[in-house]
Chimera marker file (.cmm) of the C-alpha trace (Angstrom):
<marker_set name="trace">
<marker id="1" x="-50.993" y="64.607" z="5.086" r="1" g="1" b="0" radius="0.5"/>
<marker id="2" x="-51.117" y="67.159" z="7.948" r="1" g="1" b="0" radius="0.5"/>
<marker id="3" x="-52.604" y="70.567" z="7.206" r="1" g="1" b="0" radius="0.5"/>
<marker id="4" x="-49.262" y="72.377" z="7.650" r="1" g="1" b="0" radius="0.5"/>
<marker id="5" x="-47.635" y="70.105" z="5.036" r="1" g="1" b="0" radius="0.5"/>
<marker id="6" x="-50.428" y="70.927" z="2.602" r="1" g="1" b="0" radius="0.5"/>
<marker id="7" x="-49.951" y="74.658" z="3.242" r="1" g="1" b="0" radius="0.5"/>
<marker id="8" x="-46.178" y="74.510" z="2.670" r="1" g="1" b="0" radius="0.5"/>
<marker id="9" x="-46.669" y="72.471" z="-0.510" r="1" g="1" b="0" radius="0.5"/>
<marker id="10" x="-49.124" y="75.110" z="-1.752" r="1" g="1" b="0" radius="0.5"/>
<marker id="11" x="-46.682" y="77.867" z="-0.786" r="1" g="1" b="0" radius="0.5"/>
<marker id="12" x="-43.928" y="76.077" z="-2.701" r="1" g="1" b="0" radius="0.5"/>
<marker id="13" x="-46.052" y="75.807" z="-5.846" r="1" g="1" b="0" radius="0.5"/>
<marker id="14" x="-47.044" y="79.466" z="-5.544" r="1" g="1" b="0" radius="0.5"/>
<marker id="15" x="-43.417" y="80.598" z="-5.089" r="1" g="1" b="0" radius="0.5"/>
<marker id="16" x="-42.170" y="78.577" z="-8.048" r="1" g="1" b="0" radius="0.5"/>
<marker id="17" x="-44.910" y="79.897" z="-10.327" r="1" g="1" b="0" radius="0.5"/>
<marker id="18" x="-44.743" y="83.555" z="-9.265" r="1" g="1" b="0" radius="0.5"/>
<marker id="19" x="-41.146" y="84.115" z="-8.155" r="1" g="1" b="0" radius="0.5"/>
<marker id="20" x="-40.341" y="86.833" z="-10.715" r="1" g="1" b="0" radius="0.5"/>
<marker id="21" x="-43.523" y="88.765" z="-9.899" r="1" g="1" b="0" radius="0.5"/>
<marker id="22" x="-42.750" y="88.508" z="-6.190" r="1" g="1" b="0" radius="0.5"/>
<marker id="23" x="-39.205" y="89.858" z="-6.680" r="1" g="1" b="0" radius="0.5"/>
<marker id="24" x="-40.553" y="92.857" z="-8.605" r="1" g="1" b="0" radius="0.5"/>
<marker id="25" x="-43.188" y="93.451" z="-5.916" r="1" g="1" b="0" radius="0.5"/>
<marker id="26" x="-40.579" y="93.303" z="-3.129" r="1" g="1" b="0" radius="0.5"/>
<marker id="27" x="-38.416" y="95.845" z="-4.959" r="1" g="1" b="0" radius="0.5"/>
<marker id="28" x="-41.377" y="98.193" z="-5.474" r="1" g="1" b="0" radius="0.5"/>
<marker id="29" x="-42.459" y="97.780" z="-1.838" r="1" g="1" b="0" radius="0.5"/>
<marker id="30" x="-38.946" y="98.578" z="-0.593" r="1" g="1" b="0" radius="0.5"/>
<marker id="31" x="-38.635" y="101.667" z="-2.793" r="1" g="1" b="0" radius="0.5"/>
<marker id="32" x="-42.086" y="102.974" z="-1.862" r="1" g="1" b="0" radius="0.5"/>
<marker id="33" x="-41.492" y="102.308" z="1.832" r="1" g="1" b="0" radius="0.5"/>
<marker id="34" x="-38.263" y="104.286" z="1.617" r="1" g="1" b="0" radius="0.5"/>
<marker id="35" x="-40.106" y="107.180" z="-0.042" r="1" g="1" b="0" radius="0.5"/>
<marker id="36" x="-42.896" y="107.080" z="2.560" r="1" g="1" b="0" radius="0.5"/>
<marker id="37" x="-40.307" y="107.758" z="5.238" r="1" g="1" b="0" radius="0.5"/>
<marker id="38" x="-37.866" y="109.942" z="3.293" r="1" g="1" b="0" radius="0.5"/>
<marker id="39" x="-40.209" y="112.039" z="1.135" r="1" g="1" b="0" radius="0.5"/>
<marker id="40" x="-43.739" y="111.540" z="2.421" r="1" g="1" b="0" radius="0.5"/>
<marker id="41" x="-46.408" y="113.379" z="0.487" r="1" g="1" b="0" radius="0.5"/>
<marker id="42" x="-49.508" y="113.088" z="-1.663" r="1" g="1" b="0" radius="0.5"/>
<marker id="43" x="-47.822" y="111.394" z="-4.630" r="1" g="1" b="0" radius="0.5"/>
<marker id="44" x="-46.018" y="108.855" z="-2.436" r="1" g="1" b="0" radius="0.5"/>
<marker id="45" x="-49.236" y="108.115" z="-0.539" r="1" g="1" b="0" radius="0.5"/>
<marker id="46" x="-51.097" y="107.469" z="-3.776" r="1" g="1" b="0" radius="0.5"/>
<marker id="47" x="-48.340" y="105.216" z="-5.123" r="1" g="1" b="0" radius="0.5"/>
<marker id="48" x="-48.248" y="103.195" z="-1.896" r="1" g="1" b="0" radius="0.5"/>
<marker id="49" x="-52.044" y="102.803" z="-1.927" r="1" g="1" b="0" radius="0.5"/>
<marker id="50" x="-51.949" y="101.660" z="-5.564" r="1" g="1" b="0" radius="0.5"/>
<marker id="51" x="-49.209" y="99.182" z="-4.685" r="1" g="1" b="0" radius="0.5"/>
<marker id="52" x="-50.993" y="97.866" z="-1.585" r="1" g="1" b="0" radius="0.5"/>
<marker id="53" x="-54.217" y="97.547" z="-3.588" r="1" g="1" b="0" radius="0.5"/>
<marker id="54" x="-52.427" y="95.478" z="-6.199" r="1" g="1" b="0" radius="0.5"/>
<marker id="55" x="-50.549" y="93.375" z="-3.633" r="1" g="1" b="0" radius="0.5"/>
<marker id="56" x="-53.665" y="92.565" z="-1.603" r="1" g="1" b="0" radius="0.5"/>
<marker id="57" x="-55.694" y="91.798" z="-4.731" r="1" g="1" b="0" radius="0.5"/>
<marker id="58" x="-52.828" y="89.644" z="-6.030" r="1" g="1" b="0" radius="0.5"/>
<marker id="59" x="-52.666" y="87.635" z="-2.806" r="1" g="1" b="0" radius="0.5"/>
<marker id="60" x="-56.441" y="87.409" z="-2.569" r="1" g="1" b="0" radius="0.5"/>
<marker id="61" x="-56.840" y="86.106" z="-6.095" r="1" g="1" b="0" radius="0.5"/>
<marker id="62" x="-53.600" y="84.357" z="-7.019" r="1" g="1" b="0" radius="0.5"/>
<marker id="63" x="-52.547" y="82.909" z="-3.684" r="1" g="1" b="0" radius="0.5"/>
<marker id="64" x="-55.820" y="82.244" z="-1.893" r="1" g="1" b="0" radius="0.5"/>
<marker id="65" x="-58.065" y="81.358" z="-4.839" r="1" g="1" b="0" radius="0.5"/>
<marker id="66" x="-55.574" y="79.538" z="-7.081" r="1" g="1" b="0" radius="0.5"/>
<marker id="67" x="-52.882" y="78.012" z="-4.860" r="1" g="1" b="0" radius="0.5"/>
<marker id="68" x="-54.159" y="77.795" z="-1.274" r="1" g="1" b="0" radius="0.5"/>
<marker id="69" x="-57.142" y="75.618" z="-1.992" r="1" g="1" b="0" radius="0.5"/>
<marker id="70" x="-59.172" y="75.333" z="1.184" r="1" g="1" b="0" radius="0.5"/>
<marker id="71" x="-62.537" y="76.536" z="2.359" r="1" g="1" b="0" radius="0.5"/>
<marker id="72" x="-60.876" y="79.054" z="4.715" r="1" g="1" b="0" radius="0.5"/>
<marker id="73" x="-58.821" y="80.470" z="1.837" r="1" g="1" b="0" radius="0.5"/>
<marker id="74" x="-61.769" y="80.617" z="-0.543" r="1" g="1" b="0" radius="0.5"/>
<marker id="75" x="-64.472" y="81.912" z="1.766" r="1" g="1" b="0" radius="0.5"/>
<marker id="76" x="-62.542" y="83.979" z="4.329" r="1" g="1" b="0" radius="0.5"/>
<marker id="77" x="-58.992" y="84.943" z="3.318" r="1" g="1" b="0" radius="0.5"/>
<marker id="78" x="-59.559" y="85.711" z="-0.378" r="1" g="1" b="0" radius="0.5"/>
<marker id="79" x="-62.593" y="87.953" z="0.211" r="1" g="1" b="0" radius="0.5"/>
<marker id="80" x="-60.826" y="89.669" z="3.126" r="1" g="1" b="0" radius="0.5"/>
<marker id="81" x="-57.742" y="90.467" z="1.036" r="1" g="1" b="0" radius="0.5"/>
<marker id="82" x="-59.847" y="91.618" z="-1.913" r="1" g="1" b="0" radius="0.5"/>
<marker id="83" x="-61.922" y="93.909" z="0.331" r="1" g="1" b="0" radius="0.5"/>
<marker id="84" x="-58.722" y="95.414" z="1.773" r="1" g="1" b="0" radius="0.5"/>
<marker id="85" x="-57.463" y="95.960" z="-1.795" r="1" g="1" b="0" radius="0.5"/>
<marker id="86" x="-60.691" y="97.762" z="-2.686" r="1" g="1" b="0" radius="0.5"/>
<marker id="87" x="-60.495" y="99.910" z="0.461" r="1" g="1" b="0" radius="0.5"/>
<marker id="88" x="-56.964" y="101.027" z="-0.461" r="1" g="1" b="0" radius="0.5"/>
<marker id="89" x="-58.260" y="102.022" z="-3.915" r="1" g="1" b="0" radius="0.5"/>
<marker id="90" x="-61.136" y="103.938" z="-2.331" r="1" g="1" b="0" radius="0.5"/>
<marker id="91" x="-58.667" y="105.695" z="-0.036" r="1" g="1" b="0" radius="0.5"/>
<marker id="92" x="-56.817" y="107.086" z="-3.058" r="1" g="1" b="0" radius="0.5"/>
<marker id="93" x="-59.882" y="109.298" z="-3.503" r="1" g="1" b="0" radius="0.5"/>
<marker id="94" x="-61.017" y="109.777" z="0.107" r="1" g="1" b="0" radius="0.5"/>
<marker id="95" x="-57.461" y="110.474" z="1.321" r="1" g="1" b="0" radius="0.5"/>
<marker id="96" x="-58.011" y="109.286" z="4.890" r="1" g="1" b="0" radius="0.5"/>
<marker id="97" x="-54.682" y="107.433" z="5.178" r="1" g="1" b="0" radius="0.5"/>
<marker id="98" x="-51.547" y="109.580" z="5.223" r="1" g="1" b="0" radius="0.5"/>
<marker id="99" x="-48.515" y="107.288" z="5.322" r="1" g="1" b="0" radius="0.5"/>
<marker id="100" x="-45.600" y="108.810" z="7.218" r="1" g="1" b="0" radius="0.5"/>
<marker id="101" x="-42.906" y="108.007" z="9.720" r="1" g="1" b="0" radius="0.5"/>
<marker id="102" x="-44.086" y="108.611" z="13.293" r="1" g="1" b="0" radius="0.5"/>
<marker id="103" x="-42.574" y="111.658" z="14.986" r="1" g="1" b="0" radius="0.5"/>
<marker id="104" x="-41.879" y="109.985" z="18.351" r="1" g="1" b="0" radius="0.5"/>
<marker id="105" x="-38.531" y="108.161" z="18.474" r="1" g="1" b="0" radius="0.5"/>
<marker id="106" x="-39.728" y="104.878" z="20.029" r="1" g="1" b="0" radius="0.5"/>
<marker id="107" x="-42.614" y="104.725" z="17.534" r="1" g="1" b="0" radius="0.5"/>
<marker id="108" x="-40.134" y="105.195" z="14.670" r="1" g="1" b="0" radius="0.5"/>
<marker id="109" x="-38.104" y="102.285" z="16.039" r="1" g="1" b="0" radius="0.5"/>
<marker id="110" x="-41.137" y="100.001" z="16.405" r="1" g="1" b="0" radius="0.5"/>
<marker id="111" x="-42.409" y="100.897" z="12.913" r="1" g="1" b="0" radius="0.5"/>
<marker id="112" x="-38.996" y="100.262" z="11.360" r="1" g="1" b="0" radius="0.5"/>
<marker id="113" x="-38.729" y="96.963" z="13.249" r="1" g="1" b="0" radius="0.5"/>
<marker id="114" x="-42.097" y="95.664" z="11.940" r="1" g="1" b="0" radius="0.5"/>
<marker id="115" x="-41.351" y="96.775" z="8.390" r="1" g="1" b="0" radius="0.5"/>
<marker id="116" x="-37.946" y="95.128" z="8.520" r="1" g="1" b="0" radius="0.5"/>
<marker id="117" x="-39.592" y="92.008" z="9.926" r="1" g="1" b="0" radius="0.5"/>
<marker id="118" x="-41.929" y="91.853" z="6.907" r="1" g="1" b="0" radius="0.5"/>
<marker id="119" x="-38.979" y="91.987" z="4.498" r="1" g="1" b="0" radius="0.5"/>
<marker id="120" x="-36.993" y="89.425" z="6.522" r="1" g="1" b="0" radius="0.5"/>
<marker id="121" x="-39.770" y="86.807" z="6.555" r="1" g="1" b="0" radius="0.5"/>
<marker id="122" x="-37.807" y="84.346" z="4.378" r="1" g="1" b="0" radius="0.5"/>
<marker id="123" x="-34.825" y="84.469" z="6.751" r="1" g="1" b="0" radius="0.5"/>
<marker id="124" x="-37.102" y="83.834" z="9.709" r="1" g="1" b="0" radius="0.5"/>
<marker id="125" x="-38.576" y="80.892" z="7.785" r="1" g="1" b="0" radius="0.5"/>
<marker id="126" x="-35.103" y="79.525" z="7.097" r="1" g="1" b="0" radius="0.5"/>
<marker id="127" x="-34.305" y="79.514" z="10.822" r="1" g="1" b="0" radius="0.5"/>
<marker id="128" x="-37.524" y="77.537" z="11.348" r="1" g="1" b="0" radius="0.5"/>
<marker id="129" x="-36.534" y="74.951" z="8.737" r="1" g="1" b="0" radius="0.5"/>
<marker id="130" x="-38.494" y="76.257" z="5.725" r="1" g="1" b="0" radius="0.5"/>
<marker id="131" x="-36.329" y="76.355" z="2.614" r="1" g="1" b="0" radius="0.5"/>
<marker id="132" x="-37.164" y="77.672" z="-0.832" r="1" g="1" b="0" radius="0.5"/>
<marker id="133" x="-39.623" y="77.130" z="-2.394" r="1" g="1" b="0" radius="0.5"/>
<marker id="134" x="-41.544" y="76.241" z="0.779" r="1" g="1" b="0" radius="0.5"/>
<marker id="135" x="-40.944" y="79.572" z="2.519" r="1" g="1" b="0" radius="0.5"/>
<marker id="136" x="-43.008" y="82.743" z="2.950" r="1" g="1" b="0" radius="0.5"/>
<marker id="137" x="-41.570" y="85.387" z="0.659" r="1" g="1" b="0" radius="0.5"/>
<marker id="138" x="-41.695" y="89.036" z="1.826" r="1" g="1" b="0" radius="0.5"/>
<marker id="139" x="-45.028" y="89.851" z="0.175" r="1" g="1" b="0" radius="0.5"/>
<marker id="140" x="-46.849" y="86.582" z="0.698" r="1" g="1" b="0" radius="0.5"/>
<marker id="141" x="-50.098" y="87.103" z="2.636" r="1" g="1" b="0" radius="0.5"/>
<marker id="142" x="-48.662" y="87.157" z="6.175" r="1" g="1" b="0" radius="0.5"/>
<marker id="143" x="-45.652" y="89.443" z="5.599" r="1" g="1" b="0" radius="0.5"/>
<marker id="144" x="-47.754" y="91.739" z="3.388" r="1" g="1" b="0" radius="0.5"/>
<marker id="145" x="-50.229" y="92.071" z="6.229" r="1" g="1" b="0" radius="0.5"/>
<marker id="146" x="-47.401" y="92.844" z="8.690" r="1" g="1" b="0" radius="0.5"/>
<marker id="147" x="-46.078" y="95.533" z="6.319" r="1" g="1" b="0" radius="0.5"/>
<marker id="148" x="-49.539" y="97.057" z="5.836" r="1" g="1" b="0" radius="0.5"/>
<marker id="149" x="-50.297" y="97.056" z="9.574" r="1" g="1" b="0" radius="0.5"/>
<marker id="150" x="-46.957" y="98.778" z="10.280" r="1" g="1" b="0" radius="0.5"/>
<marker id="151" x="-47.615" y="101.418" z="7.608" r="1" g="1" b="0" radius="0.5"/>
<marker id="152" x="-51.212" y="102.019" z="8.644" r="1" g="1" b="0" radius="0.5"/>
<marker id="153" x="-50.319" y="102.120" z="12.352" r="1" g="1" b="0" radius="0.5"/>
<marker id="154" x="-47.619" y="104.705" z="11.601" r="1" g="1" b="0" radius="0.5"/>
<marker id="155" x="-50.297" y="106.802" z="9.859" r="1" g="1" b="0" radius="0.5"/>
<marker id="156" x="-52.505" y="107.041" z="12.969" r="1" g="1" b="0" radius="0.5"/>
<marker id="157" x="-54.496" y="109.266" z="13.522" r="1" g="1" b="0" radius="0.5"/>
<marker id="158" x="-54.784" y="109.826" z="9.751" r="1" g="1" b="0" radius="0.5"/>
<marker id="159" x="-56.048" y="106.355" z="8.930" r="1" g="1" b="0" radius="0.5"/>
<marker id="160" x="-59.076" y="104.604" z="7.468" r="1" g="1" b="0" radius="0.5"/>
<marker id="161" x="-60.298" y="102.562" z="10.424" r="1" g="1" b="0" radius="0.5"/>
<marker id="162" x="-61.995" y="99.934" z="8.208" r="1" g="1" b="0" radius="0.5"/>
<marker id="163" x="-58.650" y="99.076" z="6.600" r="1" g="1" b="0" radius="0.5"/>
<marker id="164" x="-56.937" y="98.886" z="9.976" r="1" g="1" b="0" radius="0.5"/>
<marker id="165" x="-59.596" y="96.617" z="11.472" r="1" g="1" b="0" radius="0.5"/>
<marker id="166" x="-59.674" y="94.311" z="8.430" r="1" g="1" b="0" radius="0.5"/>
<marker id="167" x="-55.894" y="93.890" z="8.522" r="1" g="1" b="0" radius="0.5"/>
<marker id="168" x="-55.984" y="92.534" z="12.074" r="1" g="1" b="0" radius="0.5"/>
<marker id="169" x="-57.622" y="89.111" z="11.430" r="1" g="1" b="0" radius="0.5"/>
<link id1="1" id2="2" r="1" g="1" b="0" radius="0.2"/>
<link id1="2" id2="3" r="1" g="1" b="0" radius="0.2"/>
<link id1="3" id2="4" r="1" g="1" b="0" radius="0.2"/>
<link id1="4" id2="5" r="1" g="1" b="0" radius="0.2"/>
<link id1="5" id2="6" r="1" g="1" b="0" radius="0.2"/>
<link id1="6" id2="7" r="1" g="1" b="0" radius="0.2"/>
<link id1="7" id2="8" r="1" g="1" b="0" radius="0.2"/>
<link id1="8" id2="9" r="1" g="1" b="0" radius="0.2"/>
<link id1="9" id2="10" r="1" g="1" b="0" radius="0.2"/>
<link id1="10" id2="11" r="1" g="1" b="0" radius="0.2"/>
<link id1="11" id2="12" r="1" g="1" b="0" radius="0.2"/>
<link id1="12" id2="13" r="1" g="1" b="0" radius="0.2"/>
<link id1="13" id2="14" r="1" g="1" b="0" radius="0.2"/>
<link id1="14" id2="15" r="1" g="1" b="0" radius="0.2"/>
<link id1="15" id2="16" r="1" g="1" b="0" radius="0.2"/>
<link id1="16" id2="17" r="1" g="1" b="0" radius="0.2"/>
<link id1="17" id2="18" r="1" g="1" b="0" radius="0.2"/>
<link id1="18" id2="19" r="1" g="1" b="0" radius="0.2"/>
<link id1="19" id2="20" r="1" g="1" b="0" radius="0.2"/>
<link id1="20" id2="21" r="1" g="1" b="0" radius="0.2"/>
<link id1="21" id2="22" r="1" g="1" b="0" radius="0.2"/>
<link id1="22" id2="23" r="1" g="1" b="0" radius="0.2"/>
<link id1="23" id2="24" r="1" g="1" b="0" radius="0.2"/>
<link id1="24" id2="25" r="1" g="1" b="0" radius="0.2"/>
<link id1="25" id2="26" r="1" g="1" b="0" radius="0.2"/>
<link id1="26" id2="27" r="1" g="1" b="0" radius="0.2"/>
<link id1="27" id2="28" r="1" g="1" b="0" radius="0.2"/>
<link id1="28" id2="29" r="1" g="1" b="0" radius="0.2"/>
<link id1="29" id2="30" r="1" g="1" b="0" radius="0.2"/>
<link id1="30" id2="31" r="1" g="1" b="0" radius="0.2"/>
<link id1="31" id2="32" r="1" g="1" b="0" radius="0.2"/>
<link id1="32" id2="33" r="1" g="1" b="0" radius="0.2"/>
<link id1="33" id2="34" r="1" g="1" b="0" radius="0.2"/>
<link id1="34" id2="35" r="1" g="1" b="0" radius="0.2"/>
<link id1="35" id2="36" r="1" g="1" b="0" radius="0.2"/>
<link id1="36" id2="37" r="1" g="1" b="0" radius="0.2"/>
<link id1="37" id2="38" r="1" g="1" b="0" radius="0.2"/>
<link id1="38" id2="39" r="1" g="1" b="0" radius="0.2"/>
<link id1="39" id2="40" r="1" g="1" b="0" radius="0.2"/>
<link id1="40" id2="41" r="1" g="1" b="0" radius="0.2"/>
<link id1="41" id2="42" r="1" g="1" b="0" radius="0.2"/>
<link id1="42" id2="43" r="1" g="1" b="0" radius="0.2"/>
<link id1="43" id2="44" r="1" g="1" b="0" radius="0.2"/>
<link id1="44" id2="45" r="1" g="1" b="0" radius="0.2"/>
<link id1="45" id2="46" r="1" g="1" b="0" radius="0.2"/>
<link id1="46" id2="47" r="1" g="1" b="0" radius="0.2"/>
<link id1="47" id2="48" r="1" g="1" b="0" radius="0.2"/>
<link id1="48" id2="49" r="1" g="1" b="0" radius="0.2"/>
<link id1="49" id2="50" r="1" g="1" b="0" radius="0.2"/>
<link id1="50" id2="51" r="1" g="1" b="0" radius="0.2"/>
<link id1="51" id2="52" r="1" g="1" b="0" radius="0.2"/>
<link id1="52" id2="53" r="1" g="1" b="0" radius="0.2"/>
<link id1="53" id2="54" r="1" g="1" b="0" radius="0.2"/>
<link id1="54" id2="55" r="1" g="1" b="0" radius="0.2"/>
<link id1="55" id2="56" r="1" g="1" b="0" radius="0.2"/>
<link id1="56" id2="57" r="1" g="1" b="0" radius="0.2"/>
<link id1="57" id2="58" r="1" g="1" b="0" radius="0.2"/>
<link id1="58" id2="59" r="1" g="1" b="0" radius="0.2"/>
<link id1="59" id2="60" r="1" g="1" b="0" radius="0.2"/>
<link id1="60" id2="61" r="1" g="1" b="0" radius="0.2"/>
<link id1="61" id2="62" r="1" g="1" b="0" radius="0.2"/>
<link id1="62" id2="63" r="1" g="1" b="0" radius="0.2"/>
<link id1="63" id2="64" r="1" g="1" b="0" radius="0.2"/>
<link id1="64" id2="65" r="1" g="1" b="0" radius="0.2"/>
<link id1="65" id2="66" r="1" g="1" b="0" radius="0.2"/>
<link id1="66" id2="67" r="1" g="1" b="0" radius="0.2"/>
<link id1="67" id2="68" r="1" g="1" b="0" radius="0.2"/>
<link id1="68" id2="69" r="1" g="1" b="0" radius="0.2"/>
<link id1="69" id2="70" r="1" g="1" b="0" radius="0.2"/>
<link id1="70" id2="71" r="1" g="1" b="0" radius="0.2"/>
<link id1="71" id2="72" r="1" g="1" b="0" radius="0.2"/>
<link id1="72" id2="73" r="1" g="1" b="0" radius="0.2"/>
<link id1="73" id2="74" r="1" g="1" b="0" radius="0.2"/>
<link id1="74" id2="75" r="1" g="1" b="0" radius="0.2"/>
<link id1="75" id2="76" r="1" g="1" b="0" radius="0.2"/>
<link id1="76" id2="77" r="1" g="1" b="0" radius="0.2"/>
<link id1="77" id2="78" r="1" g="1" b="0" radius="0.2"/>
<link id1="78" id2="79" r="1" g="1" b="0" radius="0.2"/>
<link id1="79" id2="80" r="1" g="1" b="0" radius="0.2"/>
<link id1="80" id2="81" r="1" g="1" b="0" radius="0.2"/>
<link id1="81" id2="82" r="1" g="1" b="0" radius="0.2"/>
<link id1="82" id2="83" r="1" g="1" b="0" radius="0.2"/>
<link id1="83" id2="84" r="1" g="1" b="0" radius="0.2"/>
<link id1="84" id2="85" r="1" g="1" b="0" radius="0.2"/>
<link id1="85" id2="86" r="1" g="1" b="0" radius="0.2"/>
<link id1="86" id2="87" r="1" g="1" b="0" radius="0.2"/>
<link id1="87" id2="88" r="1" g="1" b="0" radius="0.2"/>
<link id1="88" id2="89" r="1" g="1" b="0" radius="0.2"/>
<link id1="89" id2="90" r="1" g="1" b="0" radius="0.2"/>
<link id1="90" id2="91" r="1" g="1" b="0" radius="0.2"/>
<link id1="91" id2="92" r="1" g="1" b="0" radius="0.2"/>
<link id1="92" id2="93" r="1" g="1" b="0" radius="0.2"/>
<link id1="93" id2="94" r="1" g="1" b="0" radius="0.2"/>
<link id1="94" id2="95" r="1" g="1" b="0" radius="0.2"/>
<link id1="95" id2="96" r="1" g="1" b="0" radius="0.2"/>
<link id1="96" id2="97" r="1" g="1" b="0" radius="0.2"/>
<link id1="97" id2="98" r="1" g="1" b="0" radius="0.2"/>
<link id1="98" id2="99" r="1" g="1" b="0" radius="0.2"/>
<link id1="99" id2="100" r="1" g="1" b="0" radius="0.2"/>
<link id1="100" id2="101" r="1" g="1" b="0" radius="0.2"/>
<link id1="101" id2="102" r="1" g="1" b="0" radius="0.2"/>
<link id1="102" id2="103" r="1" g="1" b="0" radius="0.2"/>
<link id1="103" id2="104" r="1" g="1" b="0" radius="0.2"/>
<link id1="104" id2="105" r="1" g="1" b="0" radius="0.2"/>
<link id1="105" id2="106" r="1" g="1" b="0" radius="0.2"/>
<link id1="106" id2="107" r="1" g="1" b="0" radius="0.2"/>
<link id1="107" id2="108" r="1" g="1" b="0" radius="0.2"/>
<link id1="108" id2="109" r="1" g="1" b="0" radius="0.2"/>
<link id1="109" id2="110" r="1" g="1" b="0" radius="0.2"/>
<link id1="110" id2="111" r="1" g="1" b="0" radius="0.2"/>
<link id1="111" id2="112" r="1" g="1" b="0" radius="0.2"/>
<link id1="112" id2="113" r="1" g="1" b="0" radius="0.2"/>
<link id1="113" id2="114" r="1" g="1" b="0" radius="0.2"/>
<link id1="114" id2="115" r="1" g="1" b="0" radius="0.2"/>
<link id1="115" id2="116" r="1" g="1" b="0" radius="0.2"/>
<link id1="116" id2="117" r="1" g="1" b="0" radius="0.2"/>
<link id1="117" id2="118" r="1" g="1" b="0" radius="0.2"/>
<link id1="118" id2="119" r="1" g="1" b="0" radius="0.2"/>
<link id1="119" id2="120" r="1" g="1" b="0" radius="0.2"/>
<link id1="120" id2="121" r="1" g="1" b="0" radius="0.2"/>
<link id1="121" id2="122" r="1" g="1" b="0" radius="0.2"/>
<link id1="122" id2="123" r="1" g="1" b="0" radius="0.2"/>
<link id1="123" id2="124" r="1" g="1" b="0" radius="0.2"/>
<link id1="124" id2="125" r="1" g="1" b="0" radius="0.2"/>
<link id1="125" id2="126" r="1" g="1" b="0" radius="0.2"/>
<link id1="126" id2="127" r="1" g="1" b="0" radius="0.2"/>
<link id1="127" id2="128" r="1" g="1" b="0" radius="0.2"/>
<link id1="128" id2="129" r="1" g="1" b="0" radius="0.2"/>
<link id1="129" id2="130" r="1" g="1" b="0" radius="0.2"/>
<link id1="130" id2="131" r="1" g="1" b="0" radius="0.2"/>
<link id1="131" id2="132" r="1" g="1" b="0" radius="0.2"/>
<link id1="132" id2="133" r="1" g="1" b="0" radius="0.2"/>
<link id1="133" id2="134" r="1" g="1" b="0" radius="0.2"/>
<link id1="134" id2="135" r="1" g="1" b="0" radius="0.2"/>
<link id1="135" id2="136" r="1" g="1" b="0" radius="0.2"/>
<link id1="136" id2="137" r="1" g="1" b="0" radius="0.2"/>
<link id1="137" id2="138" r="1" g="1" b="0" radius="0.2"/>
<link id1="138" id2="139" r="1" g="1" b="0" radius="0.2"/>
<link id1="139" id2="140" r="1" g="1" b="0" radius="0.2"/>
<link id1="140" id2="141" r="1" g="1" b="0" radius="0.2"/>
<link id1="141" id2="142" r="1" g="1" b="0" radius="0.2"/>
<link id1="142" id2="143" r="1" g="1" b="0" radius="0.2"/>
<link id1="143" id2="144" r="1" g="1" b="0" radius="0.2"/>
<link id1="144" id2="145" r="1" g="1" b="0" radius="0.2"/>
<link id1="145" id2="146" r="1" g="1" b="0" radius="0.2"/>
<link id1="146" id2="147" r="1" g="1" b="0" radius="0.2"/>
<link id1="147" id2="148" r="1" g="1" b="0" radius="0.2"/>
<link id1="148" id2="149" r="1" g="1" b="0" radius="0.2"/>
<link id1="149" id2="150" r="1" g="1" b="0" radius="0.2"/>
<link id1="150" id2="151" r="1" g="1" b="0" radius="0.2"/>
<link id1="151" id2="152" r="1" g="1" b="0" radius="0.2"/>
<link id1="152" id2="153" r="1" g="1" b="0" radius="0.2"/>
<link id1="153" id2="154" r="1" g="1" b="0" radius="0.2"/>
<link id1="154" id2="155" r="1" g="1" b="0" radius="0.2"/>
<link id1="155" id2="156" r="1" g="1" b="0" radius="0.2"/>
<link id1="156" id2="157" r="1" g="1" b="0" radius="0.2"/>
<link id1="157" id2="158" r="1" g="1" b="0" radius="0.2"/>
<link id1="158" id2="159" r="1" g="1" b="0" radius="0.2"/>
<link id1="159" id2="160" r="1" g="1" b="0" radius="0.2"/>
<link id1="160" id2="161" r="1" g="1" b="0" radius="0.2"/>
<link id1="161" id2="162" r="1" g="1" b="0" radius="0.2"/>
<link id1="162" id2="163" r="1" g="1" b="0" radius="0.2"/>
<link id1="163" id2="164" r="1" g="1" b="0" radius="0.2"/>
<link id1="164" id2="165" r="1" g="1" b="0" radius="0.2"/>
<link id1="165" id2="166" r="1" g="1" b="0" radius="0.2"/>
<link id1="166" id2="167" r="1" g="1" b="0" radius="0.2"/>
<link id1="167" id2="168" r="1" g="1" b="0" radius="0.2"/>
<link id1="168" id2="169" r="1" g="1" b="0" radius="0.2"/>
</marker_set>
């Protein structure tokens, strides 16, 4: 069986087992993202960091260690996601990242585009022939990373560079 078939089978098993948790996480992510841009502030920043910590830890442990059984998942992706989760927790106290909407119009557009892209991942998958349950949901590892990169990039220059760099791989 080709590697991509194995991945999509694993994704399908993960989606079927965790669908309700994923729906709750998507709703929380959407609400917090709205608040980051509508009412940015200390409380919203903390809530988003708590959420991102949970989401990255969830993907690192549940997806990569339980469902995506491969040496890359176990020895690279899971530790990477767990480290990012820990760094978001640390940032709650160090307060280096200040999530906000960029002030420059074209940067606002680009940020909104990437965030929207993260939430539309399943629709993109559908156009590529991936149907539920074998589709990337909005907070699966790849779309979560897209969302986090968009949020962290929008926070520049008030950003924890370690988080930013670790999101890129």
